[in-house]
C-alpha positions in Angstrom: -48.3 -19.9 -36.3 -51.1 -20.6 -38.6 -53.7 -21.2 -36.7 -52.5 -18.1 -34.2 -52.5 -16.2 -37.6 -55.8 -17.0 -38.4 -57.5 -15.8 -35.4 -55.1 -12.8 -35.6 -56.0 -11.8 -38.7 -59.4 -12.6 -38.2 -59.6 -10.6 -35.3 -58.3 -7.3 -37.6 -60.5 -8.2 -40.3 -63.7 -7.6 -37.8 -63.5 -4.2 -37.0 -61.7 -3.5 -40.2 -62.9 0.2 -42.0 -60.0 0.2 -44.9 -61.4 -3.1 -47.0 -62.0 0.2 -49.6 -59.4 0.9 -50.4 -56.5 -0.6 -51.9 -54.4 1.9 -49.4 -56.8 0.1 -47.3 -55.3 -3.5 -47.9 -51.5 -2.5 -46.3 -52.4 -3.6 -42.5 -53.4 -7.2 -43.8 -50.4 -7.6 -45.7 -48.4 -6.6 -43.0 -49.8 -8.9 -40.9 -48.8 -11.4 -43.4 -46.2 -10.9 -43.6 -44.5 -11.4 -40.6 -44.7 -14.6 -40.3 -44.5 -15.2 -43.3 -40.8 -13.6 -43.1 -40.1 -15.3 -40.1 -40.9 -19.1 -41.6 -38.7 -18.5 -44.6 -35.5 -17.4 -42.5 -35.7 -20.8 -41.1 -35.8 -21.8 -43.6 -39.1 -23.6 -44.4 -40.7 -22.4 -47.9 -43.7 -24.6 -47.5 -44.9 -23.6 -44.0 -44.5 -19.9 -44.9 -46.2 -20.4 -48.8 -49.6 -20.8 -46.7 -50.5 -17.8 -45.4 -50.0 -15.9 -49.2 -53.6 -17.9 -50.3 -55.0 -17.8 -46.8 -54.5 -14.1 -46.7 -56.0 -14.3 -50.2 -59.1 -15.9 -48.9 -59.8 -14.2 -45.8 -59.9 -10.6 -47.7 -62.1 -11.5 -50.1 -64.4 -13.7 -47.1 -63.9 -10.3 -45.3 -65.4 -7.7 -48.2 -62.6 -6.5 -50.5 -62.9 -5.8 -54.1 -62.3 -8.7 -56.8 -60.6 -6.0 -58.5 -57.5 -5.0 -55.6 -57.0 -8.8 -54.8 -56.8 -9.9 -58.8 -54.1 -6.8 -58.6 -52.2 -7.9 -55.7 -51.9 -11.9 -57.4 -50.6 -10.7 -60.7 -48.0 -8.4 -57.9 -47.5 -11.6 -56.2 -46.5 -13.8 -59.1 -44.6 -10.8 -60.6 -42.9 -10.3 -57.3 -41.9 -14.9 -57.2 -41.3 -15.4 -61.0 -38.8 -12.1 -60.4 -37.4 -13.1 -57.6 -37.0 -17.0 -59.2 -35.9 -15.9 -62.4 -32.5 -13.7 -60.7 -31.7 -16.6 -58.1 -31.9 -19.1 -60.5 -31.1 -18.1 -63.9 -29.0 -15.3 -62.3 -27.5 -17.1 -59.8 -28.4 -14.7 -56.7 -28.6 -16.1 -53.6 -32.0 -15.8 -52.8 -33.1 -19.3 -52.1 -30.7 -22.6 -50.6 -29.7 -24.8 -53.1 -32.0 -27.6 -52.9 -34.8 -25.3 -53.6 -33.1 -24.5 -56.9 -33.1 -27.6 -57.7 -36.8 -28.4 -57.2 -37.5 -25.2 -58.9 -35.5 -26.3 -61.7 -36.4 -29.9 -61.7 -40.1 -28.8 -61.6 -38.9 -26.7 -65.5 -36.3 -30.0 -66.0 -38.3 -33.4 -64.9 -36.8 -35.2 -67.2 -33.0 -33.3 -65.9 -33.5 -34.3 -61.8 -35.7 -37.8 -62.3 -33.2 -39.6 -60.5 -32.7 -37.0 -57.8 -35.2 -34.2 -57.2 -37.8 -36.2 -59.1 -37.3 -39.4 -57.9 -40.3 -39.3 -55.4 -42.3 -37.9 -57.9 -41.6 -40.6 -60.9 -41.9 -43.4 -58.4 -45.5 -42.1 -57.2 -46.7 -41.2 -60.8 -45.3 -45.4 -61.5 -47.1 -46.3 -58.1 -50.4 -45.0 -59.4 -49.9 -46.4 -63.5 -49.1 -50.3 -62.0 -52.2 -50.4 -59.7 -54.3 -50.4 -62.7 -58.6 -50.6 -62.4 -58.0 -52.4 -59.8 -54.9 -52.7 -57.6 -52.5 -55.1 -56.6 -54.0 -55.7 -53.8 -53.8 -54.5 -49.9 -50.0 -55.1 -49.1 -48.8 -56.1 -53.2 -47.2 -53.6 -54.0 -44.3 -53.7 -56.5 -43.0 -49.6 -55.9 -44.7 -48.9 -52.2 -43.8 -52.7 -50.5 -40.3 -52.5 -51.6 -39.2 -49.4 -51.1 -39.4 -47.9 -54.2 -41.2 -44.9 -53.1 -39.6 -43.7 -50.2 -41.9 -41.0 -48.8 -45.1 -42.3 -49.0 -46.6 -41.7 -45.8 -46.2 -38.0 -46.8 -47.7 -36.6 -49.0 -47.5 -39.9 -51.6 -50.3 -42.1 -49.8 -52.8 -41.6 -52.6 -49.3 -43.6 -54.3 -50.0 -46.6 -52.0 -53.6 -46.0 -52.8 -53.9 -46.3 -56.8 -51.4 -49.1 -56.6 -52.5 -51.5 -53.9 -56.8 -50.2 -54.9 -56.8 -49.4 -58.3 -58.7 -46.6 -60.2 -61.8 -48.3 -58.1 -60.2 -47.2 -54.5 -59.2 -43.3 -55.9 -62.9 -43.2 -56.7 -64.2 -44.2 -53.3 -61.6 -42.2 -51.7 -63.3 -39.1 -53.8 -66.7 -39.6 -53.8 
């Protein structure tokens, strides 16, 4: 869906002649909301969230005035903030329980460090234990003893930092 969205949006923007008017932004927003809503209903908020910055980048590249985009981004964050507030603080049923826990863990990580924030805490510990030169390939305590449970996903940098150290991260980043 992400690839199809980019192609469809590019095709639309190619022939788009309303980029100089704020009302012209309605169609790109609608083109973005369709896949966004379908994916959110699955529920896969992480994948759905990819569509929003892609839309902003694409309409910027298509020549929309920066002040329009800035206004849209501000409105977007206000809407998201109101939704999160209503869901977490007022306990409206807008988010699933695991999504609420992730938000509260982000706001107060110490409270959830043995549950929702466990992976993040172990990741930081693995990075810190690597030091400058690392513990050596296959010698990472956090990574080899499965204290970092999902090391093969977004946390691969933790494995590299623990086993190869800060030097390996510098090499990787250059």
